N, C-alpha and C positions, 0 to 999 in steps of 0.2 A: 522440392519442398522436404525432402529427406534430408539433404545437407544442410539446410537451415535449422531443421528440428535438431539435427546432431550437433551443431554449433550452439544452440540453446542449451542442449544437455552437457555439453564440455563447459559453458560457463557455469551452469548449476553446480557441477562437480567441483568447482573451485571453493564452494562453501565448506568443503570438507577440511580445507587448509586455513579456514578463517580463525580457527581454535587455537592459533599460535599464540595470540596475546590475550590477557585478561579482559581488556575492554571490547575486544570483538567476540569473545565468547558471551559477554554479557548481552549484547546486541544481537546474537544468534539466538540466545535463550529468550530474549524479549521478543524477536520476530515468531519464534514457533510458540510461545505462550499468548500471543495476541491473536492468532488465527481465529480462534472461535469467536473473540469479540468483533474482530474486523469483518468476519462472516455474517454476525447479527447486524453490524452496522450496514452491510452490502444490502441486506434485505430492506432495511429502512430507506436506503439511497435508492434503490430501484422503486420503491412504491412512491416516493418523493418525484423522482424522475418521470415515472408514468403519469402521475397526476399533472405535472407541469406540461408533458407532452400533449396530454389530451387537451389540456387548456389552450395551449397554442394551435393544435389541430382545429379545434372548434372556433377558436378567435379569429384566427387570420388564415386557415387552410384553404379557404375558396380564393384567397387574393394573392398569397405568397407561394410559390412553387415549392420552396424548401419545407414548408409546413404542409403541403397537399398531401401527404400520406403519414401515417403513424411512424414508419420508419425514418421518414424524412424529417418528421417532428423531433422525434428522439435524436437523430444524429445532429440536428440544429441547435437544440438546447445544450448537448453536450459540448458542442464546439463553441457555444457562447460562452461556457464556463472558462474557455481559454481566450476569449475576447474576439472570436471569429463569428460575428454575427452581424447582419445588416440591420442596425438598430433604427435607422431612419426609415427603411422600408416597413419595419413592424409598426412604427409609430405612425406613419402615413395610413397603412391599412386599417389600425384600430385605435387611432388616437391615443388618448390618455390611458385607455385600458392596455394597450400595446406597450406603452411606457411603464406602466405598473407591473404588467406581466414580466417583461425583461428585468427590471430592476428587483422586483419579488424573486424571480429565479435566481439571479446573481447574489443576491443577499443570502437566500437560504442555502444555495449550492456552495459558494465559495466561504461564506463567513460561518455560517452555523455548522453545516456538514463537514467541511475542512477541519473546523476546530474540534469537533467530535473525534475525528481520526486523531488528531494531534493528542487529545486528552486520553484517548485509549492507550496510545504507544507511552505516554508519559506515565501513567499509572501502571502499566505493565512493566516498564524499565524500572521504577521505583520498587515493584515488588521483586523484582529478579535481583535487584541491589540489596535489599534486605536479605534475601535467601544467601546471597553470595557472602554477606558479612558473617551470617550464622554458620554457613557450611561452605567454606571456598571450594571451588572446583579446580583442580589443576589444569593449566593449560597444555596443549598438545607439547609445546616446548620442553615445559617442566616434566611431563611424562617422558618425553625422549631422554632428557638429561638424567632422570631418575634410573631409567631403564640402562644407559649407558654405565653409570655408576655401578648398579647391581652386577652387571656383566663383567665389569672391570674387577670387583671384588671376587666374583666366582673365579675369573681368570687367574688372579693372584693367589687364591687359595689352591689352584689346581697347580699352579707352577711351583708353590712351596712344598707340595706333596712329593 
């Protein structure tokens, strides 16, 4: 486990080098600025997730094993977002209500909630671009080149003395 966690930390450390180009600096800033909004969205997502999980548990929990516990119901509807659900078993167990339940969950989770995340990221990225136009941030590469230029000028001054 420790080795896996160490590998994760090594990959995260690569974010330090993202600031080499201007476009990656903007992406990094947008990711940092969007954390608060994404956290607020996560609360909304968890509330909706639990609501649908409870509905699935009560609707077909006594007939379908994957919905027989709350943990199983949560896991099943999260997997349904990715297309991994036994649609026919839910429809057989609950009829039209099972169909409406799964279609409702898929529409809410993938269409509405996913589009909210995309809208949050687009808005934050737009704000970061506007800030960048008003006050450009030098990239890591530009900082390195400026530092080398200053050191070279200092070296030239010392050499002439």
